[in-house]
N, CA, C and O of each residue as an XYZ file, in Angstrom:
328
protein
N       6.845    -16.225    -33.027
C       7.063    -14.918    -33.623
C       7.839    -14.072    -32.621
O       7.437    -13.914    -31.469
N       8.937    -13.545    -33.080
C       9.774    -12.752    -32.195
C       9.750    -11.294    -32.626
O       9.660    -10.977    -33.812
N       9.832    -10.426    -31.643
C       9.813     -8.989    -31.907
C      11.230     -8.453    -31.973
O      12.134     -8.937    -31.292
N      11.396     -7.454    -32.800
C      12.695     -6.789    -32.849
C      12.854     -5.950    -31.581
O      11.866     -5.652    -30.909
N      14.070     -5.573    -31.255
C      14.269     -4.743    -30.062
C      13.467     -3.448    -30.096
O      12.967     -3.001    -29.064
N      13.341     -2.848    -31.271
C      12.578     -1.601    -31.398
C      11.091     -1.858    -31.150
O      10.435     -1.081    -30.455
N      10.563     -2.935    -31.709
C       9.159     -3.285    -31.512
C       8.888     -3.623    -30.044
O       7.842     -3.272    -29.498
N       9.846     -4.309    -29.416
C       9.717     -4.657    -28.010
C       9.677     -3.391    -27.152
O       8.892     -3.313    -26.207
N      10.508     -2.409    -27.466
C      10.542     -1.153    -26.714
C       9.228     -0.400    -26.871
O       8.711      0.150    -25.898
N       8.685     -0.370    -28.079
C       7.412      0.309    -28.317
C       6.286     -0.403    -27.561
O       5.431      0.250    -26.963
N       6.285     -1.729    -27.587
C       5.257     -2.491    -26.877
C       5.348     -2.240    -25.375
O       4.323     -2.109    -24.705
N       6.558     -2.173    -24.846
C       6.749     -1.910    -23.426
C       6.260     -0.514    -23.060
O       5.629     -0.336    -22.019
N       6.541      0.475    -23.900
C       6.064      1.843    -23.636
C       4.540      1.891    -23.656
O       3.932      2.556    -22.817
N       3.923      1.197    -24.599
C       2.463      1.159    -24.669
C       1.863      0.491    -23.432
O       0.837      0.930    -22.913
N       2.514     -0.566    -22.973
C       2.048     -1.263    -21.784
C       2.145     -0.354    -20.562
O       1.204     -0.282    -19.772
N       3.267      0.339    -20.396
C       3.444      1.254    -19.276
C       2.422      2.387    -19.318
O       1.896      2.793    -18.282
N       2.142      2.897    -20.519
C       1.146      3.958    -20.669
C      -0.241      3.439    -20.277
O      -0.986      4.135    -19.588
N      -0.587      2.246    -20.703
C      -1.886      1.659    -20.373
C      -2.019      1.446    -18.862
O      -3.081      1.687    -18.287
N      -0.932      0.992    -18.223
C      -0.972      0.795    -16.771
C      -1.144      2.124    -16.035
O      -1.889      2.200    -15.058
N      -0.461      3.165    -16.500
C      -0.589      4.482    -15.868
C      -2.011      5.008    -16.018
O      -2.566      5.564    -15.070
N      -2.602      4.842    -17.186
C      -3.982      5.293    -17.408
C      -4.953      4.518    -16.516
O      -5.899      5.097    -15.982
N      -4.727      3.220    -16.352
C      -5.594      2.406    -15.488
C      -5.460      2.853    -14.037
O      -6.452      2.902    -13.311
N      -4.236      3.179    -13.606
C      -4.017      3.642    -12.235
C      -4.746      4.953    -11.988
O      -5.359      5.136    -10.936
N      -4.683      5.866    -12.949
C      -5.365      7.159    -12.815
C      -6.875      6.951    -12.789
O      -7.570      7.585    -11.994
N      -7.382      6.088    -13.631
C      -8.825      5.821    -13.653
C      -9.279      5.219    -12.330
O     -10.362      5.540    -11.839
N      -8.458      4.347    -11.751
C      -8.815      3.740    -10.476
C      -8.833      4.787     -9.370
O      -9.703      4.748     -8.500
N      -7.884      5.726     -9.390
C      -7.839      6.771     -8.383
C      -9.064      7.667     -8.457
O      -9.520      8.175     -7.432
N      -9.601      7.866     -9.643
C     -10.790      8.704     -9.796
C     -12.016      8.049     -9.176
O     -12.982      8.730     -8.832
N     -11.978      6.734     -9.033
C     -13.126      6.018     -8.459
C     -13.054      5.930     -6.947
O     -13.935      5.338     -6.322
N     -12.007      6.515     -6.337
C     -11.865      6.484     -4.887
C     -12.528      7.698     -4.262
O     -12.512      8.787     -4.835
N     -13.112      7.511     -3.084
C     -13.809      8.575     -2.380
C     -13.207      8.714     -0.986
O     -12.957      7.714     -0.313
N     -12.976      9.949     -0.555
C     -12.508     10.189      0.808
C     -13.690     10.104      1.764
O     -14.739     10.700      1.519
N     -13.519      9.364      2.851
C     -14.563      9.193      3.852
C     -13.993      9.521      5.229
O     -12.777      9.559      5.413
N     -14.875      9.756      6.187
C     -14.474      9.987      7.570
C     -15.195      8.966      8.437
O     -16.415      8.819      8.365
N     -14.423      8.266      9.253
C     -14.957      7.203     10.112
C     -15.934      7.790     11.125
O     -15.627      8.778     11.794
N     -17.106      7.180     11.235
C     -18.126      7.649     12.178
C     -17.774      7.306     13.622
O     -18.358      7.866     14.549
N     -16.830      6.396     13.821
C     -16.446      6.009     15.171
C     -15.263      6.825     15.686
O     -15.346      7.418     16.761
N     -14.153      6.863     14.924
C     -12.937      7.503     15.429
C     -12.603      8.823     14.741
O     -11.738      9.557     15.219
N     -13.263      9.141     13.639
C     -13.027     10.400     12.944
C     -11.848     10.382     11.987
O     -11.506     11.418     11.418
N     -11.217      9.224     11.797
C     -10.066      9.090     10.906
C     -10.521      9.202      9.448
O     -11.596      8.726      9.083
N      -9.683      9.840      8.620
C      -9.988      9.943      7.192
C      -9.423      8.710      6.493
O      -8.304      8.288      6.783
N     -10.206      8.126      5.562
C      -9.798      6.946      4.814
C     -10.452      6.992      3.450
O     -11.335      7.817      3.214
N     -10.034      6.121      2.550
C     -10.607      6.094      1.203
C     -11.313      4.766      0.955
O     -10.910      3.718      1.461
N     -12.359      4.842      0.176
C     -13.102      3.663     -0.252
C     -13.434      3.837     -1.735
O     -13.429      4.949     -2.263
N     -13.718      2.726     -2.383
C     -14.172      2.799     -3.772
C     -15.587      3.378     -3.797
O     -16.370      3.169     -2.870
N     -15.900      4.100     -4.853
C     -17.216      4.707     -4.995
C     -18.316      3.650     -4.917
O     -19.359      3.884     -4.306
N     -18.089      2.496     -5.529
C     -19.110      1.436     -5.503
C     -19.354      0.937     -4.078
O     -20.484      0.603     -3.724
N     -18.290      0.886     -3.253
C     -18.456      0.450     -1.863
C     -19.281      1.469     -1.072
O     -20.131      1.097     -0.264
N     -19.024      2.748     -1.312
C     -19.764      3.800     -0.609
C     -21.234      3.747     -1.004
O     -22.113      3.935     -0.162
N     -21.503      3.493     -2.275
C     -22.891      3.396     -2.730
C     -23.626      2.243     -2.063
O     -24.845      2.295     -1.900
N     -22.889      1.194     -1.672
C     -23.489      0.041     -0.993
C     -23.441      0.173      0.524
O     -23.712     -0.791      1.241
N     -23.098      1.357      1.015
C     -23.141      1.614      2.446
C     -21.905      1.200      3.226
O     -21.968      1.066      4.448
N     -20.773      0.993      2.541
C     -19.577      0.527      3.240
C     -18.564      1.638      3.510
O     -17.395      1.340      3.756
N     -18.966      2.891      3.475
C     -18.024      3.976      3.695
C     -18.169      4.640      5.048
O     -17.797      5.803      5.210
N     -18.702      3.921      6.021
C     -18.947      4.533      7.334
C     -17.771      4.382      8.288
O     -17.470      5.304      9.047
N     -17.099      3.228      8.260
C     -16.060      2.931      9.245
C     -14.745      2.588      8.554
O     -14.731      2.013      7.465
N     -13.634      2.952      9.207
C     -12.311      2.764      8.620
C     -11.767      1.351      8.803
O     -10.911      0.922      8.029
N     -12.241      0.622      9.805
C     -11.696     -0.709     10.097
C     -12.770     -1.563     10.780
O     -13.828     -1.067     11.166
N     -12.471     -2.850     10.917
C     -13.417     -3.743     11.591
C     -13.630     -3.380     13.058
O     -14.774     -3.392     13.512
N     -12.573     -3.053     13.829
C     -12.828     -2.654     15.220
C     -13.768     -1.444     15.327
O     -14.621     -1.395     16.213
N     -13.608     -0.471     14.420
C     -14.511      0.691     14.439
C     -15.925      0.281     14.028
O     -16.901      0.799     14.569
N     -16.039     -0.631     13.090
C     -17.354     -1.128     12.679
C     -18.054     -1.795     13.854
O     -19.229     -1.532     14.110
N     -17.326     -2.669     14.580
C     -17.929     -3.363     15.719
C     -18.340     -2.379     16.817
O     -19.415     -2.506     17.404
N     -17.474     -1.396     17.088
C     -17.796     -0.397     18.111
C     -19.012      0.419     17.684
O     -19.873      0.727     18.509
N     -19.088      0.771     16.400
C     -20.235      1.517     15.894
C     -21.518      0.726     15.981
O     -22.569      1.274     16.311
N     -21.441     -0.559     15.688
C     -22.634     -1.416     15.786
C     -23.111     -1.530     17.228
O     -24.312     -1.514     17.500
N     -22.149     -1.648     18.154
C     -22.522     -1.713     19.573
C     -23.262     -0.450     19.982
O     -24.290     -0.507     20.656
N     -22.724      0.691     19.565
C     -23.321      1.972     19.931
C     -24.709      2.112     19.306
O     -25.641      2.568     19.967
N     -24.852      1.721     18.027
C     -26.154      1.816     17.359
C     -27.178      0.916     18.036
O     -28.328      1.314     18.218
N     -26.770     -0.294     18.410
C     -27.679     -1.228     19.067
C     -28.100     -0.702     20.433
O     -29.273     -0.771     20.798
N     -27.132     -0.174     21.188
C     -27.439      0.360     22.512
C     -28.390      1.544     22.405
O     -29.311      1.676     23.211
N     -28.176      2.395     21.428
C     -29.048      3.555     21.233
C     -30.436      3.118     20.769
O     -31.449      3.656     21.215
N     -30.467      2.145     19.874
C     -31.734      1.681     19.317
C     -32.642      1.071     20.382
O     -33.853      1.293     20.371
N     -32.053      0.300     21.303
C     -32.849     -0.377     22.306
C     -32.845      0.328     23.660
O     -33.339     -0.224     24.643
N     -32.299      1.526     23.722
C     -32.371      2.339     24.924
C     -31.563      1.802     26.087
O     -32.023      1.847     27.228
N     -30.381      1.300     25.827
C     -29.536      0.782     26.900
C     -29.109      1.916     27.812
O     -28.808      3.016     27.349
N     -29.083      1.645     29.102
C     -28.688      2.642     30.085
C     -27.170      2.636     30.292
O     -26.616      3.553     30.900
N     -26.500      1.591     29.779
C     -25.053      1.496     29.934
C     -24.368      2.596     29.139
O     -24.783      2.939     28.032
N     -23.314      3.137     29.724
C     -22.551      4.162     29.048
C     -21.465      3.470     28.223
O     -20.668      2.704     28.765
N     -21.431      3.735     26.924
C     -20.428      3.115     26.065
C     -19.262      4.069     25.871
O     -19.448      5.257     25.611
N     -18.056      3.527     26.001
C     -16.849      4.339     25.771
C     -16.644      4.513     24.279
O     -16.912      3.598     23.500
N     -16.185      5.647     23.891
C     -15.962      5.984     22.480
C     -14.598      5.633     22.075
O     -14.224      5.842     20.921
C-alpha cells in the first residue's frame, strides 16, 4: 500500500508533532540537582532521584563522596581533600 504525496506529508507532520510532544514530556521528568561533592549543577530523571541517584554528578564525585562518608562514619583521623 502506497501513500500519496499529500498523505505522506500529513503522516510526516504527525510524526514530527508526536516526537516534539515526547521530547517535552521527557523534559518535564528531569530534575535539577546539585552535586554534594563539587557543587556542580546537573540534571537527573525524577525516577532516578526517587531511587537516591541524584546526589553526585559523575562517578569520580560519587567515589570521592563515598570515601568522605566512610571516613566520617568510622571516625578516620585522615584529612580528605575536597
